[in-house]
N, C-alpha and C positions, 0 to 999 in steps of 0.2 A: 673657256672658247677663246680664240684667239682670231682676231678676222685680219687677213691678210690683203690689202688694199692692193699692192702692188704684183700679187701672185706669187710671191716669193717671202720666206721666213726662217731664221735660225732657232733652233729650241734646245735648251742646254738642260740635259737629262743628267740626274743625280744616280751613280752606281757606286754606293757606299763600299760594297764587299765583291760586286760584281756579278752577283744573283739575280737583281732586280730586273723588272721587264716592264714595258709599258706599251699601251696601245694607242695609236695615232689614228684620230679618225679625220681625214680629208672630206671636206664636203664643198661640192661647186652649189653654189645659189643662183647660178646664172639658168634662167626660168627657158632659153634657148633649147633648141634642139641640138645643138654641135656638141664635140667633143672637144677635148684639152690634153694635149701632152702632160703627164706628170709625173713627177722625179722625186720620190725620198731618198735620201742619201745619209748614211752614218761616216762618222771619220774613223780613225784608227781604232775606236773602243767600241762603239756599236755595230750592230750585226742588226740587219733589216730582215725580217720574213718576207719575202716575195710574193703578192699576189700568185692568183692560180694564172697560169701562161697562156692556155688555151682559151681564145676569146671566142666564145659560141654566139651562132646567129640568134638573133629575137626569132621568137616565136609568135607569130602572126595570130590576132585573137579572132580571126577567121569572120563568118558573114555578119554575126550580130555586129563587130566593129564597122564595118561597112554601112549597115543599116543606120547607125547613129550618127555616122559622118552625113551620110545622106539627108538625113532627117534635119540636121542643122544647116546643111546648105538649101535645102530646100526652104525651110522656114525663112531663112535670113532675106528669100528673096521675094517672099509675099509681103506686100504693103502691109503697114500696120491696120490699116481701116480693115482687112481681109480677114483679121482675127476676130470678129466679132462672130459670135454663137448663131450657128442654124437657131430659126424657133423650136423650142422644143416638142417634141411629139410624142405622146403618151403612147409607150409600147410594153404591152401585156399578153404576148401570144401564147398562145396554146402550145402543149407539146404536139408535136408531128407537124406543126404549120413550118414552111419552108421560107427562106430570104434568099436573098442575093447581095452578093458582097462584091467589092472589088480589094482582089490581093495582089500585091507586089509583086511580080515573077522576075526580078533582080534584085541585087543589093549595090550593085555598081553603077553608079549614074543613073537612075531613073529618073526621066521627066515626068511631071506630074501630069501634063496636059497629053500625053501621048497614050493612048489605049493599048496599043502594044505591049506597054509594059506594067499593064495590070490584068489579070487573069479576073473575068467575070465566073464567078464562084456560085453555085446554087449550093445551098445548104437545108439540113432539117435539123428541128428544135428538138434534140435528145435529152435535154438535162435541165430543168428548172430548179433554182434553188431560191436560199431567200435573197443572196447576193449574186448567184452565177447565173448565166444563160450558156449552155454549152450547145455549139451546131456542129454539125457533121457534116462535109462535103460531100455531096450525093456518089461522087466517083467513089468514095472510099467506105461507102456502105457494107457490111457484111458481116462474117461469124468472127471478125476479130476486132471489130466494134460493139462491145457487149453494153448492154445497161450496168451490170454490175461494174464493170471498168469505168463508165462514165460517172457513176456513182461516187466510186473510188476518188475519181479526179474532183469531180465537182464539191463533194462533203469536205474532203480536204482543204479545198481553199475556202469553201463558206465558213467553216467550222472553226479555222484554223490560220490559215495565210492572211485572209482579208482583214482579221482584228488584230492581227501582229503587225503588219504591214502598216495599217491605217494609225495604229498607236505610236510607232516609232517614228514614222516620215510626215504625217499627214492625212487630210482626206482628199480623193479623187475627185474629179468633175463629175458632173453628170448631165452632159449637153443634151443626151435624146431622153431625158428625165423618165428612165426606165427604172432606176433604184438598184441597178444591178450592171456588174461587169460581163461581157460577150467574151466567150472563150469560142474561137472557130479552129476546127481541126480540118486542116485541108492538105491535099496533095501538091498544091503549090510550095507548101515549105519542104516537104521531101524532094520536089524536083530540084531545089535550090542545093542540096549536097552532092556533088560531083565525087565524091569519095566515100569508101567504106566507112573508114573512120579516120581521126586524126591519133597520134601517139599519145595523147594524155587522156584518151579515152571517151573523146567527145566528138559528137556530131552537132547539126546545125538543128538544134528542136526548137527553135519558136522566137518570135521576136514580138515587142511592142511598136508602131510606129506613130512618130508624133503629129503627122499630118492629120490624122483621124481625127483630131479635137479640133480641127480648124475647117471654117467653110469661105470657100470662096467659089461661084459658078462656074469661072473660066480658067481661072489660074490653078484650082486644087479640085477639078470635079469629081476623080475618082476617089476621093475622102469618103470614107465611111459614115462620120460623123456619129461617132460611139466610142466610147469606153471598149476597147476591143484590142486582145491577144490574137495572135496567129500560131498555131501549133502545127508540127506533123503530125500524122496520124500512123497507126500500127501497120508496119509494111514486111514482114516477114520474108516475102516472095520477092522483094526488090521492083514492085510492080510500078513506084511512082518515081523513085530515086535509086543512087547508088549506093544508099545505105540501110543495110540489113536494120530494120526496127523491129525487135520480137514485142510482143504484149507486155510483158514483164519490163523489159526495158523501157518502154513507153511510159507505164505507169511510174516506174521509179523517177525516170526523169522530170516529170510535169510537176514533180513538188518544188523542186528548183528553179523551174524555168517561169513559173507563175510566182514565187517568190519573188525572184527578181526582176521579171519585169513589169510587177506591179509598183515596184518603187520608180520605175522609170516613167510610170505612168503617173503616179501621183507626182511627181518631180515635174514632169513638163507641164500637168495642169495646172498646180498651185503659180507656175513661172507664168505661164500665159495668160491667166488670170488677174496677176499683177503686173502685166506687161512687162515683163524683166526677161533678161535671154535667157536660153537653156544654159544649165550647166555645163562646165567643159566636161569634154568626155571621160577624162581619167578620173575626175572625183565621183562624177554620176556613177560610172561603172563600179568606184569603189564601196560606195552606198549600196548598190545593186546587191553587190557580191556579199557586203553585210547583212542583205537583208535575207540571204540564205543561211548565215550565222545565226540570226536571230529565230529562223523559221526550223533550225535542227536538221537542216537536211542532208542526207546522207548520200554516200557513193562506196559503192563495193563494201558495205556494210557498216560504214564510219561516218561520224558525223563529221560534217564540215572538210571532208577530205579534200574534194576537189579546191578548194579554196589552199588548202595546206599544198597541192601540189604547184599551184600558180606560184603561191609565195617564195616555194623553195627553189623555183627555176631562178628568180630576182635575187634569193639570199645566197645562190653561189657565187653570183658573179654582178654585185650591187652598183659597181661602179659604170657597167656598161650598158645600163637603161635609165634614162629619165623618168624620173618621177611624173613630170608633167607637161612633157611635151614629146612631140614628134608620132608616129605611127601607134596605134593602139596595140598592142601586145598581150600576152597573156603575162609575162613577166612584169609590165606596167600595173595589170589588173592585179597581181599580187600583191604589188608594193601599197598601191592604193588601198587594197584589204586592210593592209597592215598597219597602215596608217590610220583608217576610220576604227579600227580595233583598239588602236591606241589612244585616238581621241574619245572614242567611248569609255576607255579605262579612267581618263583623266577627269572629265566633264559629265559622263554618265549620257545615258540614252538620249537625253534631251539636247544633245549637241545635234544628234540627226534632224530633229524638226527644223532646226535653227539652222542649218546648212541646207537643207531642202527649200525652207523659204525665203534665203535670198534676203536681198535681191542681187546681192552681187556674186560673183564666180571665180572659180579656181582658189589660186592662191589668197585674192583678197578677201574671198569669203569665208578662208580658213582664220587670217588675222582679226577680221573684226568679228567673230562669233565666238574665238578662242580667246579673243584680249591679248594676242601673242602676236608678236612679230614672228614671220614665217624662218628668220635665222634662227631665233630662239627655238622656234619648235621643231625646225628641223635638226638643228642640234641636239636637242632631247630625245627624240625619236629615233636618230641615228644611234646615239649614245644607248639608249633603252635596247636596240637590239643586242647590242654588244654584251651589257650587263645584265639583262635579264636571266635571273636564275642562278649567277654565278657568286652570290654569295658577297660580292665586293660592296654593296651599300645597300641598304635599307628602304633610301629614299624611294617612294613610289613613283616619283617622277622619272624615274629610270629602271622601270622593271613595267612588265605585264602582267598583271594578274589572271587576266582572262586566257592568256595563253601559253603554252610551255614551246617556246621557238625552237628549240635544239632538239625535242624529242619529236615534234613535226615534221624540222629537217630530215631526220634521221628516218622515219617513218616513211617520207617521199623517196628517200635513195634505197630504201627496201623495196619501195613499190616498182621503181625503175631499174632495180640490179638486174644487169646483164644487158642492157641499153647503154647507150650515148646520152640520154638525155638529162641525167645529175651528174657527170663525173668530179664537179668541183667539191670543195670544202664548205662549212658554214661560214658566211660573210667572204669567201674567196681566199681565206688565209691559208698557205701551205702548211703541211705538218711539220715540213724540216725547216731549217736555219742555213743559211747559206756559211759556207766553211770561210776559216778565217777571221780576221779582225775587220776588212773592209766590207761593208754590204751596201748594197743598193737596189732600188726596184722602180721600174717605169712602166706606166699603162696608158691608155687614153681614157680619161674622166669624163662622163657623160654631165651635162649639165645638170642641176638638182639631183645628184648622185653622190653617193658615198663610197669611199675606198678607205679599207680597215688594213693595216700595218702593224706588228709586233717586233717591238725594238728590244734588245736585250745587249749585255757586253760580255767578252769576255775577260775584262780586266777590269779594276776599279778606277774611281774618279768620275768625273764630270766631262761629258762631252756632247756636243751639238749633231743635231740632227737636222738637215735642211730640207725644208720643202720646197717645191720649184713649178710653177704653173703659168699660163700666161695671165696677166691682168684681168683680162676679162672674163676668166673663169669663175671670178667672185669666190676665192674661196676662203673658207674659215677651217681652224683645226682645233679638235678636242684630244687631250691628253690626259690618260687615265692610268694611274699606276696600277699594275694587274699583280704585281709580285714583290 
């Protein structure tokens, strides 16, 4: 690993018989949201395989991303003294009883004190488990919401998800002293879907909103003062929103939704109790998506396939999306999930609790809990993405034992065959080399992202390869002999 303080460096590569090949991994450590023109050039001897030329626009993460951003904006505006808990209320309601909830009805810039930004929803308690209460919006009652369906969702969370997430990430708060987590199935969430589907097969299915763990009578009056998730309701006839939600689809989606959102709930509660800031969105989402992995969540009959699809979007063009800054996108979530998977591979599942406990956030949190600088961690992670499963090294630092990255990438390409969603190759390197002896490849490198180059030569000898970018890109380069 070489650091290029000036943003420029030249590396002499040895081609003893001309058949050798090298991988260059150029990494920006700039944590900002900017991009930097990057050029990798060969002299007369080396040829450099270009990166995929077509730059794809990032895929927005959607409504849940907006909720996470709104949550953090809102909480920073509440004075510290307002984070006191409401006096605990004993809550052991009987099945069939009703309760009124406030449900945010927009994900873009909700105002906590604006009644119009929250629906008042009356709901009936339909499931009462050891750890779960499921309320159903009275507007959605009907033949699509059966006791059997609620038992399936509630029992899965009670008997499976609850214990797995708590063991991995820590314990949730219990500010309403009922010993349970509330799930509110409400048509308000359906109404937030303005499209039938998105291309990756997802719709907005549910969320956790951290303001519900805070109490302030005037600044946060519509908080429900409870550990609560909000989910959509089965809606095959699209009575409540634009998305068609069959009963089967609803049942299949809830496993992932509750596993994912429970991590957010645990993370938020632990940090509020410690008077620590909320985790940065990118790392919080990486942890929440890994909760899906731990829970064996399936999509289209395959375990963890949605995370496979998100990560593949990033892996086809990793240099185009910062891992740690900018808007929340599916690509960034895929990258964060891969990083968390790598950390678990290296440090065990205990690293998850350490990261959630904080109190630091983002890169600083990673450095403290792993005992490794971000520059070294990013070097190891990005090298492992390239080296995994290639038989070049047996060092576990540079491999994933819990994932088959290339196989998963190919599965994603198969899923999106016939679309323009995944046109690139793994890590963005083209299959063909440039003709002739002179090679050069130029791209825009996002801050805190890696770019991969394959370098060979047509004739034996030693030859330089020059890497150039702006000094503020904070470059480091990893060189790997591959052949």
